[in-house]
mmCIF file of the N, C-alpha and C atoms, coordinates in Angstrom:
data_MODEL
# 
_entry.id   MODEL 
# 
loop_
_atom_site.group_PDB 
_atom_site.id 
_atom_site.type_symbol 
_atom_site.label_atom_id 
_atom_site.label_alt_id 
_atom_site.label_comp_id 
_atom_site.label_asym_id 
_atom_site.label_entity_id 
_atom_site.label_seq_id 
_atom_site.pdbx_PDB_ins_code 
_atom_site.Cartn_x 
_atom_site.Cartn_y 
_atom_site.Cartn_z 
_atom_site.occupancy 
_atom_site.B_iso_or_equiv 
_atom_site.pdbx_formal_charge 
_atom_site.auth_seq_id 
_atom_site.auth_comp_id 
_atom_site.auth_asym_id 
_atom_site.auth_atom_id 
_atom_site.pdbx_PDB_model_num 
ATOM 1   N N  . MET A 1 1  ? 0.880   -1.186  -0.002  1.00 0.00 ? 1  MET A N  1 
ATOM 2   C CA . MET A 1 1  ? -0.049  -0.012  -0.040  1.00 0.00 ? 1  MET A CA 1 
ATOM 3   C C  . MET A 1 1  ? 0.906   1.235   0.027   1.00 0.00 ? 1  MET A C  1 
ATOM 4   N N  . ARG A 1 2  ? 0.671   2.097   -0.946  1.00 0.00 ? 2  ARG A N  1 
ATOM 5   C CA . ARG A 1 2  ? 1.425   3.361   -1.019  1.00 0.00 ? 2  ARG A CA 1 
ATOM 6   C C  . ARG A 1 2  ? 0.701   4.449   -0.351  1.00 0.00 ? 2  ARG A C  1 
ATOM 7   N N  . GLN A 1 3  ? -0.593  4.489   -0.441  1.00 0.00 ? 3  GLN A N  1 
ATOM 8   C CA . GLN A 1 3  ? -1.391  5.602   0.160   1.00 0.00 ? 3  GLN A CA 1 
ATOM 9   C C  . GLN A 1 3  ? -2.853  5.114   0.399   1.00 0.00 ? 3  GLN A C  1 
ATOM 10  N N  . LEU A 1 4  ? -3.390  5.696   1.390   1.00 0.00 ? 4  LEU A N  1 
ATOM 11  C CA . LEU A 1 4  ? -4.764  5.409   1.809   1.00 0.00 ? 4  LEU A CA 1 
ATOM 12  C C  . LEU A 1 4  ? -5.410  6.747   2.035   1.00 0.00 ? 4  LEU A C  1 
ATOM 13  N N  . ARG A 1 5  ? -6.553  6.999   1.362   1.00 0.00 ? 5  ARG A N  1 
ATOM 14  C CA . ARG A 1 5  ? -7.293  8.262   1.447   1.00 0.00 ? 5  ARG A CA 1 
ATOM 15  C C  . ARG A 1 5  ? -8.799  7.985   1.558   1.00 0.00 ? 5  ARG A C  1 
ATOM 16  N N  . LEU A 1 6  ? -9.519  8.864   2.204   1.00 0.00 ? 6  LEU A N  1 
ATOM 17  C CA . LEU A 1 6  ? -10.953 8.759   2.273   1.00 0.00 ? 6  LEU A CA 1 
ATOM 18  C C  . LEU A 1 6  ? -11.602 9.691   1.192   1.00 0.00 ? 6  LEU A C  1 
ATOM 19  N N  . ALA A 1 7  ? -12.660 9.212   0.620   1.00 0.00 ? 7  ALA A N  1 
ATOM 20  C CA . ALA A 1 7  ? -13.417 10.062  -0.397  1.00 0.00 ? 7  ALA A CA 1 
ATOM 21  C C  . ALA A 1 7  ? -14.855 10.055  0.110   1.00 0.00 ? 7  ALA A C  1 
ATOM 22  N N  . GLY A 1 8  ? -15.100 10.685  1.261   1.00 0.00 ? 8  GLY A N  1 
ATOM 23  C CA . GLY A 1 8  ? -16.388 10.714  1.816   1.00 0.00 ? 8  GLY A CA 1 
ATOM 24  C C  . GLY A 1 8  ? -16.527 9.581   2.821   1.00 0.00 ? 8  GLY A C  1 
ATOM 25  N N  . PRO A 1 9  ? -17.740 9.339   3.372   1.00 0.00 ? 9  PRO A N  1 
ATOM 26  C CA . PRO A 1 9  ? -17.848 8.391   4.506   1.00 0.00 ? 9  PRO A CA 1 
ATOM 27  C C  . PRO A 1 9  ? -18.010 6.938   4.033   1.00 0.00 ? 9  PRO A C  1 
ATOM 28  N N  . THR A 1 10 ? -18.037 6.684   2.717   1.00 0.00 ? 10 THR A N  1 
ATOM 29  C CA . THR A 1 10 ? -18.212 5.306   2.271   1.00 0.00 ? 10 THR A CA 1 
ATOM 30  C C  . THR A 1 10 ? -17.280 4.828   1.160   1.00 0.00 ? 10 THR A C  1 
ATOM 31  N N  . ILE A 1 11 ? -16.335 5.673   0.703   1.00 0.00 ? 11 ILE A N  1 
ATOM 32  C CA . ILE A 1 11 ? -15.397 5.315   -0.307  1.00 0.00 ? 11 ILE A CA 1 
ATOM 33  C C  . ILE A 1 11 ? -13.987 5.476   0.202   1.00 0.00 ? 11 ILE A C  1 
ATOM 34  N N  . THR A 1 12 ? -13.206 4.417   0.124   1.00 0.00 ? 12 THR A N  1 
ATOM 35  C CA . THR A 1 12 ? -11.824 4.495   0.509   1.00 0.00 ? 12 THR A CA 1 
ATOM 36  C C  . THR A 1 12 ? -11.009 4.304   -0.757  1.00 0.00 ? 12 THR A C  1 
ATOM 37  N N  . VAL A 1 13 ? -10.006 5.162   -0.925  1.00 0.00 ? 13 VAL A N  1 
ATOM 38  C CA . VAL A 1 13 ? -9.081  5.034   -2.044  1.00 0.00 ? 13 VAL A CA 1 
ATOM 39  C C  . VAL A 1 13 ? -7.734  4.480   -1.618  1.00 0.00 ? 13 VAL A C  1 
ATOM 40  N N  . LEU A 1 14 ? -7.404  3.361   -2.194  1.00 0.00 ? 14 LEU A N  1 
ATOM 41  C CA . LEU A 1 14 ? -6.164  2.716   -1.780  1.00 0.00 ? 14 LEU A CA 1 
ATOM 42  C C  . LEU A 1 14 ? -5.192  2.767   -3.044  1.00 0.00 ? 14 LEU A C  1 
ATOM 43  N N  . ARG A 1 15 ? -4.051  3.304   -2.888  1.00 0.00 ? 15 ARG A N  1 
ATOM 44  C CA . ARG A 1 15 ? -3.020  3.388   -3.969  1.00 0.00 ? 15 ARG A CA 1 
ATOM 45  C C  . ARG A 1 15 ? -2.053  2.312   -3.715  1.00 0.00 ? 15 ARG A C  1 
ATOM 46  N N  . THR A 1 16 ? -1.703  1.600   -4.813  1.00 0.00 ? 16 THR A N  1 
ATOM 47  C CA . THR A 1 16 ? -0.723  0.445   -4.758  1.00 0.00 ? 16 THR A CA 1 
ATOM 48  C C  . THR A 1 16 ? 0.437   0.799   -5.692  1.00 0.00 ? 16 THR A C  1 
ATOM 49  N N  . THR A 1 17 ? 1.353   -0.164  -5.758  1.00 0.00 ? 17 THR A N  1 
ATOM 50  C CA . THR A 1 17 ? 2.432   0.015   -6.823  1.00 0.00 ? 17 THR A CA 1 
ATOM 51  C C  . THR A 1 17 ? 1.764   -0.214  -8.185  1.00 0.00 ? 17 THR A C  1 
ATOM 52  N N  . ILE A 1 18 ? 2.351   0.207   -9.230  1.00 0.00 ? 18 ILE A N  1 
ATOM 53  C CA . ILE A 1 18 ? 1.832   0.051   -10.578 1.00 0.00 ? 18 ILE A CA 1 
ATOM 54  C C  . ILE A 1 18 ? 1.668   -1.455  -10.868 1.00 0.00 ? 18 ILE A C  1 
ATOM 55  N N  . GLY A 1 19 ? 0.464   -1.808  -11.340 1.00 0.00 ? 19 GLY A N  1 
ATOM 56  C CA . GLY A 1 19 ? 0.207   -3.189  -11.737 1.00 0.00 ? 19 GLY A CA 1 
ATOM 57  C C  . GLY A 1 19 ? -0.320  -4.039  -10.625 1.00 0.00 ? 19 GLY A C  1 
ATOM 58  N N  . ALA A 1 20 ? -0.368  -3.581  -9.328  1.00 0.00 ? 20 ALA A N  1 
ATOM 59  C CA . ALA A 1 20 ? -0.816  -4.415  -8.230  1.00 0.00 ? 20 ALA A CA 1 
ATOM 60  C C  . ALA A 1 20 ? -2.241  -4.262  -7.845  1.00 0.00 ? 20 ALA A C  1 
ATOM 61  N N  . ALA A 1 21 ? -2.900  -3.220  -8.273  1.00 0.00 ? 21 ALA A N  1 
ATOM 62  C CA . ALA A 1 21 ? -4.258  -2.919  -7.795  1.00 0.00 ? 21 ALA A CA 1 
ATOM 63  C C  . ALA A 1 21 ? -5.224  -4.024  -8.054  1.00 0.00 ? 21 ALA A C  1 
ATOM 64  N N  . GLN A 1 22 ? -5.236  -4.606  -9.213  1.00 0.00 ? 22 GLN A N  1 
ATOM 65  C CA . GLN A 1 22 ? -6.224  -5.629  -9.498  1.00 0.00 ? 22 GLN A CA 1 
ATOM 66  C C  . GLN A 1 22 ? -6.016  -6.881  -8.638  1.00 0.00 ? 22 GLN A C  1 
ATOM 67  N N  . SER A 1 23 ? -4.803  -7.325  -8.346  1.00 0.00 ? 23 SER A N  1 
ATOM 68  C CA . SER A 1 23 ? -4.558  -8.423  -7.491  1.00 0.00 ? 23 SER A CA 1 
ATOM 69  C C  . SER A 1 23 ? -4.993  -8.202  -6.083  1.00 0.00 ? 23 SER A C  1 
ATOM 70  N N  . VAL A 1 24 ? -4.707  -7.001  -5.586  1.00 0.00 ? 24 VAL A N  1 
ATOM 71  C CA . VAL A 1 24 ? -5.121  -6.588  -4.246  1.00 0.00 ? 24 VAL A CA 1 
ATOM 72  C C  . VAL A 1 24 ? -6.630  -6.523  -4.131  1.00 0.00 ? 24 VAL A C  1 
ATOM 73  N N  . ALA A 1 25 ? -7.306  -5.972  -5.094  1.00 0.00 ? 25 ALA A N  1 
ATOM 74  C CA . ALA A 1 25 ? -8.738  -5.846  -5.105  1.00 0.00 ? 25 ALA A CA 1 
ATOM 75  C C  . ALA A 1 25 ? -9.374  -7.235  -5.091  1.00 0.00 ? 25 ALA A C  1 
ATOM 76  N N  . VAL A 1 26 ? -8.878  -8.147  -5.875  1.00 0.00 ? 26 VAL A N  1 
ATOM 77  C CA . VAL A 1 26 ? -9.385  -9.595  -5.914  1.00 0.00 ? 26 VAL A CA 1 
ATOM 78  C C  . VAL A 1 26 ? -9.176  -10.157 -4.558  1.00 0.00 ? 26 VAL A C  1 
ATOM 79  N N  . ALA A 1 27 ? -8.075  -9.975  -3.948  1.00 0.00 ? 27 ALA A N  1 
ATOM 80  C CA . ALA A 1 27 ? -7.836  -10.501 -2.587  1.00 0.00 ? 27 ALA A CA 1 
ATOM 81  C C  . ALA A 1 27 ? -8.824  -9.911  -1.585  1.00 0.00 ? 27 ALA A C  1 
ATOM 82  N N  . ILE A 1 28 ? -9.044  -8.660  -1.637  1.00 0.00 ? 28 ILE A N  1 
ATOM 83  C CA . ILE A 1 28 ? -10.047 -8.040  -0.693  1.00 0.00 ? 28 ILE A CA 1 
ATOM 84  C C  . ILE A 1 28 ? -11.431 -8.639  -0.977  1.00 0.00 ? 28 ILE A C  1 
ATOM 85  N N  . ASP A 1 29 ? -11.829 -8.708  -2.213  1.00 0.00 ? 29 ASP A N  1 
ATOM 86  C CA . ASP A 1 29 ? -13.202 -9.314  -2.510  1.00 0.00 ? 29 ASP A CA 1 
ATOM 87  C C  . ASP A 1 29 ? -13.263 -10.760 -2.023  1.00 0.00 ? 29 ASP A C  1 
ATOM 88  N N  . ARG A 1 30 ? -12.226 -11.550 -2.288  1.00 0.00 ? 30 ARG A N  1 
ATOM 89  C CA . ARG A 1 30 ? -12.296 -12.991 -1.849  1.00 0.00 ? 30 ARG A CA 1 
ATOM 90  C C  . ARG A 1 30 ? -12.208 -13.108 -0.346  1.00 0.00 ? 30 ARG A C  1 
ATOM 91  N N  . ALA A 1 31 ? -11.665 -12.170 0.351   1.00 0.00 ? 31 ALA A N  1 
ATOM 92  C CA . ALA A 1 31 ? -11.619 -12.254 1.781   1.00 0.00 ? 31 ALA A CA 1 
ATOM 93  C C  . ALA A 1 31 ? -12.994 -12.076 2.441   1.00 0.00 ? 31 ALA A C  1 
ATOM 94  N N  . ALA A 1 32 ? -13.933 -11.542 1.663   1.00 0.00 ? 32 ALA A N  1 
ATOM 95  C CA . ALA A 1 32 ? -15.331 -11.379 2.055   1.00 0.00 ? 32 ALA A CA 1 
ATOM 96  C C  . ALA A 1 32 ? -15.514 -10.658 3.397   1.00 0.00 ? 32 ALA A C  1 
ATOM 97  N N  . TRP A 1 33 ? -14.721 -9.609  3.608   1.00 0.00 ? 33 TRP A N  1 
ATOM 98  C CA . TRP A 1 33 ? -14.879 -8.803  4.835   1.00 0.00 ? 33 TRP A CA 1 
ATOM 99  C C  . TRP A 1 33 ? -16.247 -8.233  4.852   1.00 0.00 ? 33 TRP A C  1 
ATOM 100 N N  . PRO A 1 34 ? -16.974 -8.324  5.954   1.00 0.00 ? 34 PRO A N  1 
ATOM 101 C CA . PRO A 1 34 ? -18.321 -7.896  5.997   1.00 0.00 ? 34 PRO A CA 1 
ATOM 102 C C  . PRO A 1 34 ? -18.517 -6.341  5.787   1.00 0.00 ? 34 PRO A C  1 
ATOM 103 N N  . GLU A 1 35 ? -17.498 -5.614  6.038   1.00 0.00 ? 35 GLU A N  1 
ATOM 104 C CA . GLU A 1 35 ? -17.607 -4.137  5.894   1.00 0.00 ? 35 GLU A CA 1 
ATOM 105 C C  . GLU A 1 35 ? -17.473 -3.685  4.464   1.00 0.00 ? 35 GLU A C  1 
ATOM 106 N N  . VAL A 1 36 ? -16.970 -4.522  3.572   1.00 0.00 ? 36 VAL A N  1 
ATOM 107 C CA . VAL A 1 36 ? -16.731 -4.171  2.182   1.00 0.00 ? 36 VAL A CA 1 
ATOM 108 C C  . VAL A 1 36 ? -17.885 -4.529  1.338   1.00 0.00 ? 36 VAL A C  1 
ATOM 109 N N  . ALA A 1 37 ? -18.478 -3.483  0.595   1.00 0.00 ? 37 ALA A N  1 
ATOM 110 C CA . ALA A 1 37 ? -19.547 -3.772  -0.301  1.00 0.00 ? 37 ALA A CA 1 
ATOM 111 C C  . ALA A 1 37 ? -19.059 -4.174  -1.688  1.00 0.00 ? 37 ALA A C  1 
ATOM 112 N N  . GLY A 1 38 ? -17.842 -3.650  -2.010  1.00 0.00 ? 38 GLY A N  1 
ATOM 113 C CA . GLY A 1 38 ? -17.236 -4.041  -3.345  1.00 0.00 ? 38 GLY A CA 1 
ATOM 114 C C  . GLY A 1 38 ? -16.053 -3.167  -3.635  1.00 0.00 ? 38 GLY A C  1 
ATOM 115 N N  . THR A 1 39 ? -15.304 -3.590  -4.631  1.00 0.00 ? 39 THR A N  1 
ATOM 116 C CA . THR A 1 39 ? -14.107 -2.875  -5.073  1.00 0.00 ? 39 THR A CA 1 
ATOM 117 C C  . THR A 1 39 ? -14.152 -2.538  -6.534  1.00 0.00 ? 39 THR A C  1 
ATOM 118 N N  . LEU A 1 40 ? -13.447 -1.561  -6.899  1.00 0.00 ? 40 LEU A N  1 
ATOM 119 C CA . LEU A 1 40 ? -13.238 -1.224  -8.346  1.00 0.00 ? 40 LEU A CA 1 
ATOM 120 C C  . LEU A 1 40 ? -11.773 -0.808  -8.482  1.00 0.00 ? 40 LEU A C  1 
ATOM 121 N N  . SER A 1 41 ? -11.076 -1.495  -9.438  1.00 0.00 ? 41 SER A N  1 
ATOM 122 C CA . SER A 1 41 ? -9.620  -1.265  -9.495  1.00 0.00 ? 41 SER A CA 1 
ATOM 123 C C  . SER A 1 41 ? -9.198  -0.859  -10.853 1.00 0.00 ? 41 SER A C  1 
ATOM 124 N N  . GLY A 1 42 ? -8.078  -0.103  -10.839 1.00 0.00 ? 42 GLY A N  1 
ATOM 125 C CA . GLY A 1 42 ? -7.363  0.207   -12.081 1.00 0.00 ? 42 GLY A CA 1 
ATOM 126 C C  . GLY A 1 42 ? -6.022  -0.383  -12.014 1.00 0.00 ? 42 GLY A C  1 
ATOM 127 N N  . ASP A 1 43 ? -5.052  0.332   -12.501 1.00 0.00 ? 43 ASP A N  1 
ATOM 128 C CA . ASP A 1 43 ? -3.657  -0.206  -12.544 1.00 0.00 ? 43 ASP A CA 1 
ATOM 129 C C  . ASP A 1 43 ? -2.990  -0.093  -11.209 1.00 0.00 ? 43 ASP A C  1 
ATOM 130 N N  . ASP A 1 44 ? -3.181  1.089   -10.540 1.00 0.00 ? 44 ASP A N  1 
ATOM 131 C CA . ASP A 1 44 ? -2.510  1.327   -9.260  1.00 0.00 ? 44 ASP A CA 1 
ATOM 132 C C  . ASP A 1 44 ? -3.460  1.936   -8.216  1.00 0.00 ? 44 ASP A C  1 
ATOM 133 N N  . THR A 1 45 ? -4.758  1.957   -8.493  1.00 0.00 ? 45 THR A N  1 
ATOM 134 C CA . THR A 1 45 ? -5.709  2.535   -7.573  1.00 0.00 ? 45 THR A CA 1 
ATOM 135 C C  . THR A 1 45 ? -6.892  1.611   -7.387  1.00 0.00 ? 45 THR A C  1 
ATOM 136 N N  . ILE A 1 46 ? -7.387  1.533   -6.120  1.00 0.00 ? 46 ILE A N  1 
ATOM 137 C CA . ILE A 1 46 ? -8.538  0.722   -5.802  1.00 0.00 ? 46 ILE A CA 1 
ATOM 138 C C  . ILE A 1 46 ? -9.569  1.676   -5.092  1.00 0.00 ? 46 ILE A C  1 
ATOM 139 N N  . PHE A 1 47 ? -10.836 1.673   -5.529  1.00 0.00 ? 47 PHE A N  1 
ATOM 140 C CA . PHE A 1 47 ? -11.886 2.281   -4.805  1.00 0.00 ? 47 PHE A CA 1 
ATOM 141 C C  . PHE A 1 47 ? -12.593 1.161   -4.072  1.00 0.00 ? 47 PHE A C  1 
ATOM 142 N N  . ILE A 1 48 ? -12.714 1.324   -2.751  1.00 0.00 ? 48 ILE A N  1 
ATOM 143 C CA . ILE A 1 48 ? -13.369 0.335   -1.947  1.00 0.00 ? 48 ILE A CA 1 
ATOM 144 C C  . ILE A 1 48 ? -14.647 0.956   -1.296  1.00 0.00 ? 48 ILE A C  1 
ATOM 145 N N  . ALA A 1 49 ? -15.785 0.331   -1.593  1.00 0.00 ? 49 ALA A N  1 
ATOM 146 C CA . ALA A 1 49 ? -17.092 0.927   -1.083  1.00 0.00 ? 49 ALA A CA 1 
ATOM 147 C C  . ALA A 1 49 ? -17.486 0.156   0.190   1.00 0.00 ? 49 ALA A C  1 
ATOM 148 N N  . THR A 1 50 ? -17.932 0.979   1.126   1.00 0.00 ? 50 THR A N  1 
ATOM 149 C CA . THR A 1 50 ? -18.510 0.402   2.357   1.00 0.00 ? 50 THR A CA 1 
ATOM 150 C C  . THR A 1 50 ? -19.871 1.008   2.516   1.00 0.00 ? 50 THR A C  1 
ATOM 151 N N  . ALA A 1 51 ? -20.672 0.337   3.362   1.00 0.00 ? 51 ALA A N  1 
ATOM 152 C CA . ALA A 1 51 ? -22.069 0.740   3.557   1.00 0.00 ? 51 ALA A CA 1 
ATOM 153 C C  . ALA A 1 51 ? -22.218 2.059   4.430   1.00 0.00 ? 51 ALA A C  1 
ATOM 154 N N  . ASN A 1 52 ? -21.253 2.324   5.271   1.00 0.00 ? 52 ASN A N  1 
ATOM 155 C CA . ASN A 1 52 ? -21.393 3.502   6.137   1.00 0.00 ? 52 ASN A CA 1 
ATOM 156 C C  . ASN A 1 52 ? -20.001 3.867   6.717   1.00 0.00 ? 52 ASN A C  1 
ATOM 157 N N  . ALA A 1 53 ? -19.956 4.915   7.487   1.00 0.00 ? 53 ALA A N  1 
ATOM 158 C CA . ALA A 1 53 ? -18.756 5.414   8.045   1.00 0.00 ? 53 ALA A CA 1 
ATOM 159 C C  . ALA A 1 53 ? -18.124 4.448   9.081   1.00 0.00 ? 53 ALA A C  1 
ATOM 160 N N  . ARG A 1 54 ? -18.990 3.750   9.815   1.00 0.00 ? 54 ARG A N  1 
ATOM 161 C CA . ARG A 1 54 ? -18.438 2.774   10.800  1.00 0.00 ? 54 ARG A CA 1 
ATOM 162 C C  . ARG A 1 54 ? -17.780 1.612   10.050  1.00 0.00 ? 54 ARG A C  1 
ATOM 163 N N  . ALA A 1 55 ? -18.357 1.118   8.972   1.00 0.00 ? 55 ALA A N  1 
ATOM 164 C CA . ALA A 1 55 ? -17.725 0.050   8.179   1.00 0.00 ? 55 ALA A CA 1 
ATOM 165 C C  . ALA A 1 55 ? -16.396 0.537   7.603   1.00 0.00 ? 55 ALA A C  1 
ATOM 166 N N  . GLN A 1 56 ? -16.362 1.768   7.161   1.00 0.00 ? 56 GLN A N  1 
ATOM 167 C CA . GLN A 1 56 ? -15.113 2.336   6.573   1.00 0.00 ? 56 GLN A CA 1 
ATOM 168 C C  . GLN A 1 56 ? -14.061 2.356   7.635   1.00 0.00 ? 56 GLN A C  1 
ATOM 169 N N  . GLU A 1 57 ? -14.362 2.691   8.897   1.00 0.00 ? 57 GLU A N  1 
ATOM 170 C CA . GLU A 1 57 ? -13.417 2.739   9.964   1.00 0.00 ? 57 GLU A CA 1 
ATOM 171 C C  . GLU A 1 57 ? -12.788 1.364   10.192  1.00 0.00 ? 57 GLU A C  1 
ATOM 172 N N  . LYS A 1 58 ? -13.648 0.329   10.195  1.00 0.00 ? 58 LYS A N  1 
ATOM 173 C CA . LYS A 1 58 ? -13.231 -1.047  10.385  1.00 0.00 ? 58 LYS A CA 1 
ATOM 174 C C  . LYS A 1 58 ? -12.312 -1.442  9.214   1.00 0.00 ? 58 LYS A C  1 
ATOM 175 N N  . LEU A 1 59 ? -12.661 -1.096  7.923   1.00 0.00 ? 59 LEU A N  1 
ATOM 176 C CA . LEU A 1 59 ? -11.864 -1.369  6.824   1.00 0.00 ? 59 LEU A CA 1 
ATOM 177 C C  . LEU A 1 59 ? -10.473 -0.778  6.920   1.00 0.00 ? 59 LEU A C  1 
ATOM 178 N N  . ILE A 1 60 ? -10.405 0.492   7.348   1.00 0.00 ? 60 ILE A N  1 
ATOM 179 C CA . ILE A 1 60 ? -9.183  1.154   7.424   1.00 0.00 ? 60 ILE A CA 1 
ATOM 180 C C  . ILE A 1 60 ? -8.239  0.519   8.513   1.00 0.00 ? 60 ILE A C  1 
ATOM 181 N N  . GLU A 1 61 ? -8.888  0.072   9.627   1.00 0.00 ? 61 GLU A N  1 
ATOM 182 C CA . GLU A 1 61 ? -8.107  -0.660  10.646  1.00 0.00 ? 61 GLU A CA 1 
ATOM 183 C C  . GLU A 1 61 ? -7.491  -1.940  10.057  1.00 0.00 ? 61 GLU A C  1 
ATOM 184 N N  . ARG A 1 62 ? -8.289  -2.669  9.311   1.00 0.00 ? 62 ARG A N  1 
ATOM 185 C CA . ARG A 1 62 ? -7.853  -3.896  8.688   1.00 0.00 ? 62 ARG A CA 1 
ATOM 186 C C  . ARG A 1 62 ? -6.668  -3.639  7.704   1.00 0.00 ? 62 ARG A C  1 
ATOM 187 N N  . LEU A 1 63 ? -6.867  -2.620  6.860   1.00 0.00 ? 63 LEU A N  1 
ATOM 188 C CA . LEU A 1 63 ? -5.850  -2.319  5.833   1.00 0.00 ? 63 LEU A CA 1 
ATOM 189 C C  . LEU A 1 63 ? -4.547  -1.904  6.474   1.00 0.00 ? 63 LEU A C  1 
ATOM 190 N N  . ARG A 1 64 ? -4.651  -1.018  7.503   1.00 0.00 ? 64 ARG A N  1 
ATOM 191 C CA . ARG A 1 64 ? -3.428  -0.530  8.153   1.00 0.00 ? 64 ARG A CA 1 
ATOM 192 C C  . ARG A 1 64 ? -2.710  -1.672  8.951   1.00 0.00 ? 64 ARG A C  1 
ATOM 193 N N  . SER A 1 65 ? -3.446  -2.670  9.428   1.00 0.00 ? 65 SER A N  1 
ATOM 194 C CA . SER A 1 65 ? -2.775  -3.790  10.147  1.00 0.00 ? 65 SER A CA 1 
ATOM 195 C C  . SER A 1 65 ? -2.112  -4.642  9.109   1.00 0.00 ? 65 SER A C  1 
ATOM 196 N N  . LEU A 1 66 ? -2.674  -4.808  7.919   1.00 0.00 ? 66 LEU A N  1 
ATOM 197 C CA . LEU A 1 66 ? -2.062  -5.583  6.914   1.00 0.00 ? 66 LEU A CA 1 
ATOM 198 C C  . LEU A 1 66 ? -0.942  -4.959  6.093   1.00 0.00 ? 66 LEU A C  1 
ATOM 199 N N  . PHE A 1 67 ? -1.081  -3.625  5.855   1.00 0.00 ? 67 PHE A N  1 
ATOM 200 C CA . PHE A 1 67 ? -0.147  -2.894  5.001   1.00 0.00 ? 67 PHE A CA 1 
ATOM 201 C C  . PHE A 1 67 ? 0.209   -1.608  5.753   1.00 0.00 ? 67 PHE A C  1 
ATOM 202 N N  . PRO A 1 68 ? 1.144   -1.719  6.713   1.00 0.00 ? 68 PRO A N  1 
ATOM 203 C CA . PRO A 1 68 ? 1.573   -0.460  7.385   1.00 0.00 ? 68 PRO A CA 1 
ATOM 204 C C  . PRO A 1 68 ? 2.193   0.525   6.409   1.00 0.00 ? 68 PRO A C  1 
ATOM 205 N N  . VAL A 1 69 ? 1.809   1.709   6.531   1.00 0.00 ? 69 VAL A N  1 
ATOM 206 C CA . VAL A 1 69 ? 2.360   2.800   5.643   1.00 0.00 ? 69 VAL A CA 1 
ATOM 207 C C  . VAL A 1 69 ? 3.628   3.384   6.226   1.00 0.00 ? 69 VAL A C  1 
# 
C-alpha cells in the first residue's frame, strides 16, 4: 500500500504500486470482509465501497494492520 485516502464516508481510495491494484482488489473481494460492499480497481488505484462510516473505519483498521504505511 502506497497511500490510503478517504473520499467521503463510504469510499476509501487505496493506492498500490503500478500493476498491483487488480490483484489486491481480488484478494479483498475474496476475503469477504463484511464491511466491504465491493471494489473497483485500475492499474494502481482501488476504490473500496463500504455501507457506512463505521464500516469504513473497520476497513481502514484492517488495511493498516495488513499494510503499514
